[in-house]
DSSP file (Angstrom, degrees, kcal/mol; ACC not computed):
  #  RESIDUE AA STRUCTURE BP1 BP2  ACC     N-H-->O    O-->H-N    N-H-->O    O-->H-N    TCO  KAPPA ALPHA  PHI   PSI    X-CA   Y-CA   Z-CA
    1    1 A M              0   0    0      0, 0.0    67,-0.1     0, 0.0     3,-0.0   0.000 360.0 360.0 360.0 133.8  -24.7  -23.0   50.6
    2    2 A T     >  -     0   0    0      1,-0.1     4,-2.3    34,-0.1     5,-0.2  -0.524 360.0-105.9 -94.1 166.5  -24.7  -25.9   48.2
    3    3 A P  H  > S+     0   0    0      0, 0.0     4,-2.5     0, 0.0     5,-0.2   0.904 123.9  53.0 -57.7 -39.2  -26.6  -29.1   48.7
    4    4 A G  H  > S+     0   0    0      2,-0.2     4,-2.5     1,-0.2     5,-0.2   0.890 107.3  50.8 -62.9 -39.6  -23.3  -30.8   49.4
    5    5 A D  H  > S+     0   0    0      2,-0.2     4,-2.6     1,-0.2    -1,-0.2   0.925 111.0  49.0 -61.8 -44.6  -22.5  -28.2   52.1
    6    6 A L  H  X S+     0   0    0     -4,-2.3     4,-2.7     2,-0.2    -2,-0.2   0.923 112.2  47.6 -61.8 -45.0  -25.9  -28.8   53.7
    7    7 A I  H  X S+     0   0    0     -4,-2.5     4,-2.6     2,-0.2    -1,-0.2   0.925 113.0  47.9 -64.2 -45.0  -25.4  -32.6   53.7
    8    8 A A  H  X S+     0   0    0     -4,-2.5     4,-2.2     2,-0.2    -1,-0.2   0.911 113.6  48.3 -62.3 -42.0  -21.9  -32.4   55.2
    9    9 A Q  H  X S+     0   0    0     -4,-2.6     4,-2.4     2,-0.2    -2,-0.2   0.930 113.1  46.8 -63.4 -46.1  -23.1  -29.9   57.8
   10   10 A R  H  X S+     0   0    0     -4,-2.7     4,-1.8     1,-0.2    -2,-0.2   0.904 111.5  51.1 -64.1 -42.0  -26.1  -32.1   58.8
   11   11 A R  H  X>S+     0   0    0     -4,-2.6     5,-2.0     1,-0.2     4,-0.8   0.903 111.1  48.7 -61.8 -42.0  -24.0  -35.2   58.9
   12   12 A A  H ><5S+     0   0    0     -4,-2.2     3,-0.6     1,-0.2    -2,-0.2   0.903 108.3  53.8 -64.6 -42.1  -21.5  -33.5   61.2
   13   13 A E  H 3<5S+     0   0    0     -4,-2.4    -1,-0.2     1,-0.3    -2,-0.2   0.863 112.1  44.8 -60.1 -35.7  -24.3  -32.3   63.4
   14   14 A L  H 3<5S-     0   0    0     -4,-1.8    -1,-0.3    -5,-0.2    -2,-0.2   0.598 107.4-130.0 -83.8 -11.8  -25.5  -35.8   63.8
   15   15 A G  T <<5 +     0   0    0     -4,-0.8     2,-0.3    -3,-0.6    -3,-0.2   0.836  55.2 149.0  67.4  33.3  -22.0  -37.1   64.3
   16   16 A E      < -     0   0    0     -5,-2.0    -1,-0.2     1,-0.1    -2,-0.1  -0.756  45.2-122.0-104.0 147.5  -22.4  -39.8   61.7
   17   17 A S     >  -     0   0    0     -2,-0.3     4,-2.7     1,-0.1     5,-0.3  -0.292  30.9-106.7 -74.6 165.6  -19.7  -41.3   59.4
   18   18 A L  H  > S+     0   0    0      1,-0.2     4,-2.7     2,-0.2     5,-0.2   0.909 120.9  53.9 -58.4 -41.8  -20.0  -41.2   55.6
   19   19 A A  H  > S+     0   0    0      2,-0.2     4,-1.5     1,-0.2    -1,-0.2   0.925 112.4  41.5 -61.6 -46.2  -20.8  -44.9   55.7
   20   20 A I  H  > S+     0   0    0      2,-0.2     4,-1.9     1,-0.2    -1,-0.2   0.935 117.5  46.0 -68.3 -46.5  -23.7  -44.6   58.1
   21   21 A F  H  X S+     0   0    0     -4,-2.7     4,-1.9     1,-0.2    -2,-0.2   0.867 109.1  55.4 -68.7 -34.4  -25.2  -41.4   56.6
   22   22 A S  H  X>S+     0   0    0     -4,-2.7     5,-2.5    -5,-0.3     4,-1.2   0.888 107.5  50.3 -64.8 -37.1  -24.9  -42.8   53.0
   23   23 A K  H  <5S+     0   0    0     -4,-1.5     3,-0.2    -5,-0.2    -1,-0.2   0.904 107.5  54.0 -64.4 -40.0  -26.9  -45.8   54.1
   24   24 A R  H  <5S+     0   0    0     -4,-1.9    -2,-0.2     1,-0.2    -1,-0.2   0.876 114.4  41.0 -60.4 -37.8  -29.5  -43.5   55.7
   25   25 A L  H  <5S-     0   0    0     -4,-1.9    -1,-0.2     2,-0.1    -2,-0.2   0.611 113.0-119.8 -86.4 -12.9  -29.8  -41.7   52.3
   26   26 A G  T  <5S+     0   0    0     -4,-1.2     2,-0.3     1,-0.3    -3,-0.2   0.829  73.5 110.1  79.1  33.1  -29.7  -44.9   50.3
   27   27 A V  S   <S-     0   0    0     -5,-2.5    -1,-0.3    -6,-0.1    -2,-0.1  -0.867  74.0 -85.4-132.5 167.0  -26.5  -44.1   48.3
   28   28 A D     >  -     0   0    0     -2,-0.3     4,-2.2     1,-0.1     5,-0.2  -0.395  34.6-122.6 -69.2 150.1  -22.9  -45.4   48.1
   29   29 A R  H  > S+     0   0    0      1,-0.2     4,-2.5     2,-0.2     5,-0.2   0.893 113.2  53.5 -58.9 -42.0  -20.4  -43.8   50.5
   30   30 A S  H  > S+     0   0    0      1,-0.2     4,-2.2     2,-0.2    -1,-0.2   0.875 107.3  51.3 -64.9 -36.7  -18.3  -42.7   47.5
   31   31 A F  H  > S+     0   0    0      2,-0.2     4,-2.3     1,-0.2    -1,-0.2   0.937 110.8  47.7 -63.7 -46.6  -21.2  -40.9   45.9
   32   32 A L  H  X S+     0   0    0     -4,-2.2     4,-2.6     1,-0.2    -2,-0.2   0.898 110.5  52.2 -62.3 -40.5  -22.0  -39.1   49.2
   33   33 A C  H  X S+     0   0    0     -4,-2.5     4,-1.6     1,-0.2    -1,-0.2   0.921 109.7  49.2 -60.4 -44.1  -18.4  -38.1   49.5
   34   34 A D  H  <>S+     0   0    0     -4,-2.2     5,-2.8     2,-0.2     6,-1.2   0.884 110.8  50.2 -63.6 -38.9  -18.3  -36.7   46.0
   35   35 A V  H ><5S+     0   0    0     -4,-2.3     3,-1.6     4,-0.2    -2,-0.2   0.941 109.9  50.1 -63.5 -47.5  -21.5  -34.7   46.7
   36   36 A E  H 3<5S+     0   0    0     -4,-2.6    -1,-0.2     1,-0.3    -2,-0.2   0.811 113.3  46.6 -62.5 -29.6  -20.1  -33.3   49.9
   37   37 A H  T 3<5S-     0   0    0     -4,-1.6    -1,-0.3    -5,-0.2    -2,-0.2   0.288 116.4-111.6 -97.5  10.1  -16.9  -32.2   48.0
   38   38 A G  T < 5S+     0   0    0     -3,-1.6    -3,-0.2     2,-0.2    -2,-0.1   0.656  86.4 116.7  74.4  15.9  -18.8  -30.7   45.0
   39   39 A K  S   <S+     0   0    0     -5,-2.8     2,-0.3    -6,-0.2    -4,-0.2   0.686  79.1  28.2 -88.8 -19.9  -17.6  -33.4   42.6
   40   40 A R  S    S-     0   0    0     -6,-1.2     2,-0.2    -9,-0.1    -2,-0.2  -0.964  79.4-125.9-137.6 155.2  -21.2  -34.6   41.9
   41   41 A R        -     0   0    0     -2,-0.3     2,-0.5    -3,-0.1    -6,-0.1  -0.639  21.0-115.9 -99.5 157.4  -24.6  -33.0   42.1
   42   42 A V        -     0   0    0     -2,-0.2     2,-0.2    -7,-0.1   -38,-0.0  -0.814  34.5-130.3 -87.5 127.4  -27.7  -34.0   43.9
   43   43 A A    >   -     0   0    0     -2,-0.5     3,-2.0     1,-0.1     4,-0.4  -0.492  14.5-120.7 -77.9 149.0  -30.5  -34.9   41.5
   44   44 A L  T >> S+     0   0    0      1,-0.3     3,-1.5     2,-0.2     4,-0.5   0.819 111.0  68.6 -57.6 -30.9  -33.9  -33.3   42.0
   45   45 A K  H 3> S+     0   0    0      1,-0.3     4,-0.6     2,-0.1    -1,-0.3   0.739  95.8  56.3 -62.9 -19.5  -35.3  -36.8   42.3
   46   46 A H  H <> S+     0   0    0     -3,-2.0     4,-3.0     1,-0.2     5,-0.3   0.654  83.8  85.0 -83.1 -15.9  -33.5  -37.1   45.6
   47   47 A A  H <> S+     0   0    0     -3,-1.5     4,-1.1    -4,-0.4    -1,-0.2   0.893  94.3  40.4 -56.9 -44.9  -35.0  -34.0   47.2
   48   48 A Q  H  X S+     0   0    0     -4,-0.5     4,-0.6    -3,-0.2    -1,-0.2   0.941 119.9  43.4 -69.4 -47.2  -38.1  -35.8   48.4
   49   49 A R  H  < S+     0   0    0     -4,-0.6    -2,-0.2     1,-0.2    -1,-0.2   0.841 117.9  43.5 -70.4 -34.6  -36.4  -38.9   49.6
   50   50 A W  H  X S+     0   0    0     -4,-3.0     4,-1.8     1,-0.2    -1,-0.2   0.667  93.9  80.9 -86.5 -17.3  -33.4  -37.2   51.3
   51   51 A A  H  X>S+     0   0    0     -4,-1.1     5,-2.3    -5,-0.3     4,-1.0   0.915  90.9  49.2 -59.4 -46.8  -35.3  -34.4   53.0
   52   52 A E  H ><5S+     0   0    0     -4,-0.6     3,-0.9     1,-0.2    -1,-0.2   0.943 111.6  46.7 -63.0 -49.5  -36.5  -36.5   56.0
   53   53 A P  H 345S+     0   0    0      0, 0.0    -1,-0.2     0, 0.0    -2,-0.2   0.825 114.9  49.5 -61.4 -27.7  -33.1  -37.9   56.9
   54   54 A L  H 3<5S-     0   0    0     -4,-1.8    -2,-0.2     2,-0.2    -3,-0.1   0.643 110.9-125.5 -82.7 -14.2  -31.6  -34.4   56.5
   55   55 A G  T <<5S+     0   0    0     -4,-1.0     2,-0.3    -3,-0.9    -3,-0.2   0.825  71.9 108.0  73.9  32.1  -34.3  -33.0   58.8
   56   56 A I  S   <S-     0   0    0     -5,-2.3    -1,-0.3    -6,-0.2    -2,-0.2  -0.847  75.9 -91.3-132.5 169.4  -35.4  -30.4   56.2
   57   57 A E    >>  -     0   0    0     -2,-0.3     4,-1.5     1,-0.1     3,-0.7  -0.563  33.3-123.4 -77.2 144.7  -38.4  -29.7   53.9
   58   58 A P  H 3> S+     0   0    0      0, 0.0     4,-2.7     0, 0.0     5,-0.2   0.862 112.4  59.7 -56.0 -35.1  -38.1  -31.2   50.4
   59   59 A A  H 3> S+     0   0    0      1,-0.2     4,-2.4     2,-0.2     5,-0.1   0.862 101.1  54.1 -62.7 -35.2  -38.6  -27.6   49.0
   60   60 A A  H <> S+     0   0    0     -3,-0.7     4,-1.7     2,-0.2    -1,-0.2   0.909 111.7  43.5 -66.8 -41.3  -35.5  -26.4   50.9
   61   61 A L  H  X S+     0   0    0     -4,-1.5     4,-2.3     2,-0.2    -2,-0.2   0.910 112.8  52.3 -70.3 -41.0  -33.3  -29.1   49.3
   62   62 A A  H  X S+     0   0    0     -4,-2.7     4,-2.7     1,-0.2     5,-0.2   0.904 107.5  53.6 -59.4 -40.9  -34.9  -28.5   45.9
   63   63 A K  H  X S+     0   0    0     -4,-2.4     4,-2.8     1,-0.2    -1,-0.2   0.923 109.2  47.5 -60.3 -45.2  -34.2  -24.8   46.2
   64   64 A L  H  X S+     0   0    0     -4,-1.7     4,-2.3     2,-0.2    -1,-0.2   0.889 111.6  51.1 -63.7 -38.6  -30.5  -25.5   46.9
   65   65 A I  H  X S+     0   0    0     -4,-2.3     4,-1.6     2,-0.2    -2,-0.2   0.949 114.2  42.9 -63.9 -49.0  -30.3  -27.9   44.0
   66   66 A F  H  X S+     0   0    0     -4,-2.7     4,-2.2     1,-0.2    -2,-0.2   0.911 113.4  52.5 -62.3 -42.7  -31.8  -25.3   41.6
   67   67 A Q  H  X S+     0   0    0     -4,-2.8     4,-2.8    -5,-0.2     5,-0.2   0.890 105.8  53.8 -63.5 -39.5  -29.7  -22.5   43.0
   68   68 A E  H  X S+     0   0    0     -4,-2.3     4,-2.4     1,-0.2    -1,-0.2   0.909 108.6  49.8 -60.8 -41.7  -26.5  -24.4   42.5
   69   69 A L  H  X S+     0   0    0     -4,-1.6     4,-1.5     2,-0.2    -2,-0.2   0.913 112.4  46.9 -62.8 -43.3  -27.4  -25.0   38.8
   70   70 A L  H  <>S+     0   0    0     -4,-2.2     5,-2.2     2,-0.2     4,-0.4   0.915 112.4  49.6 -64.9 -43.1  -28.1  -21.3   38.3
   71   71 A D  H ><5S+     0   0    0     -4,-2.8     3,-1.3     1,-0.2    -2,-0.2   0.912 109.5  51.1 -62.6 -43.0  -24.9  -20.2   40.1
   72   72 A E  H 3<5S+     0   0    0     -4,-2.4    -1,-0.2     1,-0.3    -2,-0.2   0.821 107.6  53.9 -64.5 -30.2  -22.8  -22.7   38.0
   73   73 A A  T 3<5S-     0   0    0     -4,-1.5    -1,-0.3    -5,-0.2    -2,-0.2   0.518 114.9-119.3 -80.4  -5.3  -24.3  -21.2   34.8
   74   74 A G  T < 5 +     0   0    0     -3,-1.3     2,-0.4    -4,-0.4    -3,-0.2   0.702  60.6 151.9  76.2  18.9  -23.3  -17.7   36.0
   75   75 A L      < -     0   0    0     -5,-2.2     2,-1.8    -6,-0.2    -1,-0.3  -0.714  47.1-138.7 -88.6 131.8  -26.9  -16.5   36.1
   76   76 A D        +     0   0    0     -2,-0.4     2,-0.3    -3,-0.1    -1,-0.1  -0.455  62.1 121.8 -86.9  64.4  -27.6  -13.7   38.5
   77   77 A L        -     0   0    0     -2,-1.8     2,-0.4   -10,-0.1    -2,-0.1  -0.901  52.0-144.2-127.3 153.9  -30.9  -15.2   39.6
   78   78 A V        -     0   0    0     -2,-0.3     2,-0.3    -8,-0.0    -2,-0.0  -0.976  19.3-132.3-121.3 134.0  -32.3  -16.4   42.9
   79   79 A V        -     0   0    0     -2,-0.4     2,-0.4   -16,-0.2   -12,-0.1  -0.628  16.9-170.8 -87.3 138.8  -34.6  -19.4   43.3
   80   80 A Q        -     0   0    0     -2,-0.3     2,-0.4     2,-0.0    -2,-0.0  -0.999   7.9-171.9-124.8 128.1  -37.9  -19.3   45.2
   81   81 A V        +     0   0    0     -2,-0.4     2,-0.3   -22,-0.0   -18,-0.1  -0.967   9.9 165.0-122.6 135.6  -39.6  -22.6   45.8
   82   82 A R        -     0   0    0     -2,-0.4     2,-0.1   -23,-0.0    -2,-0.0  -0.978  37.3-101.4-144.7 158.3  -43.1  -23.1   47.3
   83   83 A R              0   0    0     -2,-0.3     0, 0.0     1,-0.1     0, 0.0  -0.412 360.0 360.0 -75.1 154.8  -45.6  -25.8   47.5
   84   84 A R              0   0    0     -2,-0.1    -1,-0.1     0, 0.0     0, 0.0   0.470 360.0 360.0 -72.4 360.0  -48.7  -25.8   45.2
C-alpha cells in the first residue's frame, strides 16, 4: 500500500470529497488527487500533520512514505519505523 492508496481509502471510508478532505489536510484538491493517483509523493514533513486527520500514527505514514521510495528505487528492503 502506498501513501496515496491509504489516503484514498481513508477518504472513501469517511465519505468525503477531494475538496473537503484536501481542506482537512491543508493542501490543494489537485495535489491530493495527484497523490491518490501516484503522480505526486507525500513529503515526510506531512507525516506528522496528516496523521491525525487520517486517523493513523505519524510513524505509520512515515513508514509508507519511506517504503514507497525504496520500492521505486527497486531495493528489496523493508522499512521499520519506531519512536525514540
